[in-house]
N, CA and C of each residue as an Amber inpcrd file, in Angstrom:
protein
   354
  26.0600000 -21.7020000  -9.3340000  24.7960000 -21.9440000  -8.6500000
  24.9310000 -21.6470000  -7.1680000  23.8860000 -21.1140000  -6.6100000
  23.8110000 -20.8350000  -5.1810000  22.5790000 -21.5390000  -4.6380000
  22.7630000 -22.2750000  -3.5620000  21.6400000 -22.9030000  -2.8840000
  21.3750000 -22.1460000  -1.5900000  20.1130000 -21.8490000  -1.3460000
  19.7140000 -21.0550000  -0.1800000  18.7200000 -21.8570000   0.6560000
  18.9490000 -21.8810000   1.9530000  18.0560000 -22.5960000   2.8660000
  17.6850000 -21.6680000   4.0140000  16.4040000 -21.3610000   4.1360000
  15.9130000 -20.4990000   5.2020000  15.5460000 -21.3250000   6.4400000
  15.6250000 -20.6850000   7.5830000  15.1910000 -21.3000000   8.8350000
  14.8080000 -20.1960000   9.8100000  14.1700000 -20.5860000  10.9020000
  13.8570000 -19.6330000  11.9650000  12.4140000 -19.1950000  12.0170000
  11.6160000 -19.6220000  11.0480000  10.2150000 -19.2500000  11.0850000
   9.4770000 -19.9670000  12.2070000   8.2260000 -19.5560000  12.4270000
   7.4330000 -20.1890000  13.4690000   6.2030000 -19.3990000  13.7940000
   5.5750000 -19.7840000  14.8930000   4.3650000 -19.1260000  15.3790000
   4.7430000 -18.2190000  16.5490000   4.3180000 -16.9650000  16.4840000
   4.6560000 -16.0150000  17.5330000   3.4600000 -15.0970000  17.7650000
   3.3280000 -14.6050000  18.9830000   2.2450000 -13.6720000  19.2740000
   2.5820000 -12.2800000  18.7560000   1.5580000 -11.5110000  18.4860000
   1.7600000 -10.1280000  18.0640000   2.6190000  -9.3930000  19.0970000
   3.5630000  -8.6120000  18.5960000   4.5010000  -7.9150000  19.4510000
   5.7750000  -8.6810000  19.7200000   5.7990000  -9.9460000  19.3410000
   6.9630000 -10.7850000  19.5630000   8.0200000 -10.6210000  18.4910000
   9.0580000 -11.4570000  18.5850000  10.2040000 -11.3710000  17.6860000
  10.5920000 -12.7460000  17.1550000  11.2030000 -12.7280000  16.0050000
  11.8100000 -13.9180000  15.4130000  13.0680000 -13.4800000  14.6890000
  13.9940000 -14.4040000  14.5220000  15.1550000 -14.1480000  13.6660000
  15.2100000 -15.2280000  12.6060000  15.1040000 -14.8000000  11.3700000
  15.2180000 -15.7110000  10.2460000  16.6690000 -15.7720000   9.7910000
  17.0790000 -16.9510000   9.3730000  18.4150000 -17.1460000   8.8310000
  18.3170000 -17.7400000   7.4320000  19.2850000 -17.4080000   6.6130000
  19.3710000 -17.9590000   5.2640000  20.8150000 -18.3860000   5.0450000
  21.0220000 -19.6830000   4.9620000  22.3570000 -20.2220000   4.7590000
  22.5790000 -20.5010000   3.2790000  23.6980000 -20.0320000   2.7650000
  24.0100000 -20.2000000   1.3530000  25.1290000 -21.2120000   1.1670000
  25.0560000 -21.9430000   0.0930000  26.1240000 -22.8680000  -0.2750000
  26.2880000 -22.8540000  -1.7850000  27.4120000 -23.3530000  -2.2360000
  27.6650000 -23.4240000  -3.6650000  28.6650000 -22.3960000  -4.1360000
  28.5040000 -21.1510000  -3.6660000  29.4470000 -20.0880000  -4.0020000
  29.5650000 -19.1630000  -2.8150000  30.6140000 -18.3880000  -2.7990000
  30.8140000 -17.4660000  -1.6980000  29.6910000 -16.4420000  -1.6490000
  29.0940000 -16.3170000  -0.4730000  27.9980000 -15.3720000  -0.3190000
  28.4690000 -13.9470000  -0.5170000  29.7520000 -13.7030000  -0.2980000
  30.2800000 -12.3570000  -0.4170000  30.1880000 -11.7770000  -1.8100000
  29.9080000 -12.5960000  -2.8020000  29.7920000 -12.0980000  -4.1710000
  28.3990000 -11.5790000  -4.5000000  27.4490000 -11.7560000  -3.5900000
  26.0590000 -11.5170000  -3.9120000  25.3840000 -10.5010000  -2.9940000
  24.4800000  -9.7460000  -3.6020000  23.5010000  -9.0190000  -2.8160000
  22.4520000 -10.0270000  -2.3490000  21.8550000  -9.7500000  -1.1980000
  20.8810000 -10.6710000  -0.6250000  19.5840000  -9.9310000  -0.3130000
  18.5040000 -10.6780000  -0.3640000  17.2300000 -10.0530000  -0.0700000
  16.2780000 -11.0090000   0.6210000  15.2650000 -10.4020000   1.2350000
  14.1630000 -11.1650000   1.8110000  12.8580000 -10.6880000   1.1740000
  12.0280000 -11.6420000   0.8350000  10.6990000 -11.3740000   0.2930000
   9.6840000 -12.1580000   1.1170000   8.4250000 -11.8310000   0.9730000
   7.3920000 -12.6050000   1.6600000   6.1570000 -12.7190000   0.7900000
   5.4250000 -13.8070000   1.0190000   4.1930000 -14.0290000   0.2880000
   3.1110000 -14.4500000   1.2680000   2.1220000 -13.6000000   1.4130000
   0.9830000 -13.8900000   2.2730000  -0.0660000 -14.6690000   1.4740000
  -0.9360000 -15.3790000   2.1570000  -1.9670000 -16.1580000   1.4600000
  -2.7970000 -15.2920000   0.5300000  -2.9200000 -15.7220000  -0.7270000
  -3.7210000 -15.0010000  -1.6950000  -3.0790000 -13.7550000  -2.2640000
  -1.8180000 -13.5010000  -1.9110000  -1.1360000 -12.3050000  -2.4040000
   0.1220000 -12.6780000  -3.1600000   0.6350000 -11.7190000  -3.9240000
   1.8750000 -11.9480000  -4.6480000   3.0770000 -11.7920000  -3.7120000
   4.1850000 -12.3820000  -4.1450000   5.4080000 -12.2410000  -3.3840000
   5.8410000 -10.7730000  -3.3850000   6.2650000 -10.2790000  -2.2280000
   6.5880000  -8.8640000  -2.0810000   7.9520000  -8.6850000  -1.4490000
   8.6350000  -7.6430000  -1.8500000   9.9350000  -7.2920000  -1.2960000
   9.8060000  -6.8860000   0.1690000  10.7790000  -7.3050000   0.9920000
  10.8160000  -6.9190000   2.3960000  12.0830000  -6.1420000   2.7240000
  13.2380000  -6.7010000   2.3670000  14.4980000  -6.0500000   2.7070000
  15.5990000  -6.5820000   1.8050000  16.6490000  -5.7700000   1.6510000
  17.7890000  -6.1940000   0.8460000  19.0600000  -5.5670000   1.3880000
  20.1830000  -6.2190000   1.0970000  21.4870000  -5.7470000   1.5680000
  22.5090000  -6.0400000   0.4930000  23.4400000  -5.1130000   0.2850000
  24.4450000  -5.3420000  -0.7540000  25.5350000  -6.2630000  -0.2180000
  26.5310000  -6.5650000  -1.0620000  27.5140000  -7.5830000  -0.7220000
  28.3300000  -7.2160000   0.5080000  28.5890000  -5.9260000   0.7030000
  29.4290000  -5.5210000   1.8270000  28.6320000  -5.2150000   3.0880000
  27.3340000  -5.0520000   2.9460000  26.4940000  -4.7410000   4.1000000
  26.3100000  -3.2710000   4.3650000  26.8800000  -2.4020000   3.5270000
  26.7760000  -0.9740000   3.8150000  25.6240000  -0.2880000   3.0880000
  24.8520000  -1.0590000   2.3490000  23.6400000  -0.5270000   1.7070000
  22.4900000  -1.4700000   2.0060000  21.4470000  -0.9350000   2.5980000
  20.2700000  -1.7370000   2.9060000  19.0240000  -0.9990000   2.4110000
  18.0030000  -1.7650000   2.1190000  16.7060000  -1.2130000   1.7370000
  15.6140000  -1.9880000   2.4570000  14.5130000  -1.3040000   2.7460000
  13.4000000  -1.9330000   3.4490000  12.0730000  -1.5330000   2.8320000
  11.1280000  -2.4630000   2.9030000   9.7390000  -2.1190000   2.6850000
   9.3530000  -1.1060000   3.7640000   8.6560000  -0.0660000   3.3850000
   8.3740000   1.0090000   4.3320000   7.6360000   0.5180000   5.5660000
   6.7550000  -0.4220000   5.4200000   5.9490000  -0.8740000   6.5560000
   6.7270000  -1.7050000   7.5700000   7.9560000  -2.1180000   7.2220000
   8.7580000  -2.8920000   8.1730000   9.9610000  -2.1070000   8.6810000
  10.1950000  -0.9370000   8.0890000  11.3400000  -0.1190000   8.5030000
  11.2110000   0.2290000   9.9840000  12.2850000   0.0100000  10.7350000
  12.2670000   0.2620000  12.1690000  11.8620000  -0.9450000  12.9860000
  11.2770000  -1.9390000  12.3490000  10.8950000  -3.1770000  13.0430000
  11.7580000  -4.3630000  12.6160000  12.1190000  -4.4020000  11.3510000
  12.9360000  -5.4950000  10.8060000  14.3490000  -4.9870000  10.5360000
  15.3210000  -5.8830000  10.6990000  16.7130000  -5.5380000  10.4010000
  17.3590000  -6.6710000   9.6150000  17.9110000  -6.3210000   8.4640000
  18.6390000  -7.2990000   7.6640000  20.1230000  -7.1460000   7.9450000
  20.8150000  -8.2700000   8.0070000  22.2560000  -8.2480000   8.2270000
  22.8570000  -9.4850000   7.5750000  24.1770000  -9.5030000   7.4910000
  24.8230000 -10.6400000   6.8540000  26.1510000 -10.9300000   7.5200000
  26.5570000 -12.1870000   7.4250000  27.8570000 -12.6400000   7.9140000
  28.4680000 -13.4270000   6.7540000  29.2990000 -12.7680000   5.9770000
  29.8610000 -13.4220000   4.7890000  30.7660000 -14.5920000   5.1500000
  31.4280000 -14.5150000   6.2840000  32.2980000 -15.6220000   6.7060000
  31.4860000 -16.8830000   6.9700000  30.2460000 -16.7050000   7.4070000
  29.3610000 -17.8360000   7.6660000  28.4100000 -18.1040000   6.5090000
  28.5250000 -17.3110000   5.4570000  27.6340000 -17.4450000   4.2920000
  26.1770000 -17.4390000   4.7160000  25.8420000 -16.5240000   5.5790000
  24.4950000 -16.4770000   6.1320000  23.9940000 -15.0390000   6.1460000
  22.7300000 -14.8790000   5.8260000  22.0720000 -13.5870000   5.9360000
  20.9100000 -13.7510000   6.9120000  20.6350000 -12.6920000   7.6680000
  19.6340000 -12.7440000   8.7190000  18.5580000 -11.6890000   8.4850000
  17.3930000 -11.9720000   9.0330000  16.3450000 -10.9660000   9.0980000
  15.7580000 -11.0200000  10.5030000  16.0400000  -9.9800000  11.2770000
  15.4900000  -9.8640000  12.6270000  14.1220000  -9.2060000  12.5240000
  13.1150000  -9.8780000  13.0380000  11.7460000  -9.3840000  12.9840000
  11.3000000  -9.0360000  14.4040000  11.0690000  -7.7780000  14.6610000
  10.6070000  -7.3140000  15.9640000   9.2310000  -6.6720000  15.8440000
   8.5500000  -6.5670000  16.9750000   7.2240000  -5.9180000  17.0200000
   6.3140000  -6.4760000  15.9320000   6.2580000  -7.7840000  15.8680000
   5.5210000  -8.4250000  14.7850000   4.0290000  -8.1390000  14.8830000
   3.4120000  -8.0270000  13.7110000   1.9960000  -7.7770000  13.5710000
   1.3560000  -8.9210000  12.7830000   0.0510000  -9.0610000  12.9110000
  -0.6340000 -10.1480000  12.2160000  -0.4370000 -10.0370000  10.6980000
  -0.3170000  -8.8140000  10.2010000  -0.1360000  -8.6370000   8.7610000
   1.2540000  -9.0330000   8.2800000   2.1560000  -9.3790000   9.2050000
   3.4640000  -9.8980000   8.8160000   3.4150000 -11.3970000   8.5370000
   2.2910000 -12.0260000   8.7920000   2.1570000 -13.4510000   8.5320000
   2.3350000 -13.7340000   7.0470000   3.2750000 -14.6340000   6.7440000
   3.5950000 -14.9430000   5.3470000   4.6640000 -16.0240000   5.3190000
   4.9040000 -16.5460000   4.1210000   6.0980000 -17.3450000   3.8880000
   7.2050000 -16.3750000   3.4860000   8.3310000 -16.4670000   4.1680000
   9.4560000 -15.5700000   3.9190000  10.5130000 -16.3080000   3.1040000
  10.9540000 -15.6500000   2.0350000  11.9180000 -16.2280000   1.1090000
  13.2090000 -15.4200000   1.1040000  14.3000000 -16.1230000   1.0280000
  15.6150000 -15.5270000   0.8690000  15.9870000 -15.5440000  -0.6100000
  16.7200000 -14.5260000  -1.0540000  17.1270000 -14.4470000  -2.4530000
  18.5440000 -13.9110000  -2.5630000  19.2320000 -14.2990000  -3.6280000
  20.5930000 -13.8340000  -3.8850000  20.7100000 -13.3970000  -5.3370000
  21.5370000 -12.3760000  -5.5630000  21.7110000 -11.9020000  -6.9290000
  22.9150000 -11.0050000  -7.0670000  23.2020000 -10.5570000  -8.2780000
  24.4080000  -9.7650000  -8.5370000  24.3630000  -8.3490000  -7.9510000
  23.1680000  -7.8370000  -7.7150000  23.0380000  -6.5140000  -7.1160000
  21.7130000  -6.4070000  -6.3990000  21.6210000  -5.4010000  -5.5290000
  20.3840000  -5.2000000  -4.7740000  19.2190000  -5.0180000  -5.7400000
  18.1470000  -5.7470000  -5.4730000  16.8930000  -5.7120000  -6.2290000
  16.9950000  -6.4490000  -7.5610000  18.0540000  -7.2180000  -7.7470000
  18.1720000  -8.0630000  -8.9280000  18.6000000  -9.4410000  -8.4590000
  17.6280000 -10.3470000  -8.2940000  17.8820000 -11.6340000  -7.6500000
  17.6460000 -12.7920000  -8.6070000  18.5870000 -13.7380000  -8.5720000
  18.5430000 -14.8810000  -9.4710000  18.2640000 -16.1970000  -8.7610000
  18.5600000 -16.2650000  -7.4810000  18.4560000 -17.5070000  -6.7290000
  17.4920000 -17.3110000  -5.5630000  16.7220000 -18.3730000  -5.2770000
  15.6900000 -18.2910000  -4.2480000  15.7220000 -19.5260000  -3.3600000
  15.3970000 -19.3220000  -2.0910000  15.2400000 -20.4420000  -1.1880000
  13.8240000 -20.9930000  -1.2520000  13.5570000 -21.9850000  -0.3900000
  12.2620000 -22.6570000  -0.4230000  11.2370000 -21.9900000   0.4900000
  11.6890000 -21.0880000   1.3410000  10.7760000 -20.3390000   2.1880000
  10.6420000 -20.9030000   3.5910000  10.2960000 -20.0230000   4.5280000
  10.0230000 -20.4250000   5.8990000   8.7750000 -19.6670000   6.3600000
   7.8790000 -20.3710000   7.0330000   6.5870000 -19.7970000   7.4180000
   6.7150000 -18.9870000   8.7010000   6.1860000 -17.7810000   8.6620000
   6.0560000 -16.9470000   9.8540000   4.5670000 -16.6930000  10.0720000
   4.0830000 -17.0560000  11.2470000   2.6800000 -16.8510000  11.5830000
   2.6030000 -16.0220000  12.8600000   1.9040000 -14.8990000  12.7770000
   1.7690000 -14.0010000  13.9230000   0.3100000 -14.0430000  14.3750000
   0.1120000 -14.4600000  15.6100000  -1.2450000 -14.5440000  16.1500000
  -1.5840000 -13.2640000  16.9070000  -2.8050000 -12.8230000  16.7350000
  -3.2200000 -11.5680000  17.3810000  -3.9660000 -11.8340000  18.6780000
């Protein structure tokens, strides 16, 4: 079992930045691919970014490519999502996920709210 806890969400003005963190416990984070998803009000949960266990393979939702950066620190069992140049359409609850490979996730955190004011 892997437990995931997200933090770092908040209220920010359009054009601002936030850094989300996801701390893992229960098993070594180095065994897992990690991902970030988001769910906006009235919409389904959507993929945002993912990174493989070593950090040398990343994927992004096209609309966030160049603005968001996913990274990981296996020694700290933490994965990050740097959000820059935020837009109102980035407003959502952001979820961290872990799984055996990129785009195949078995464990989920409880989410952290990101609100971007225009």
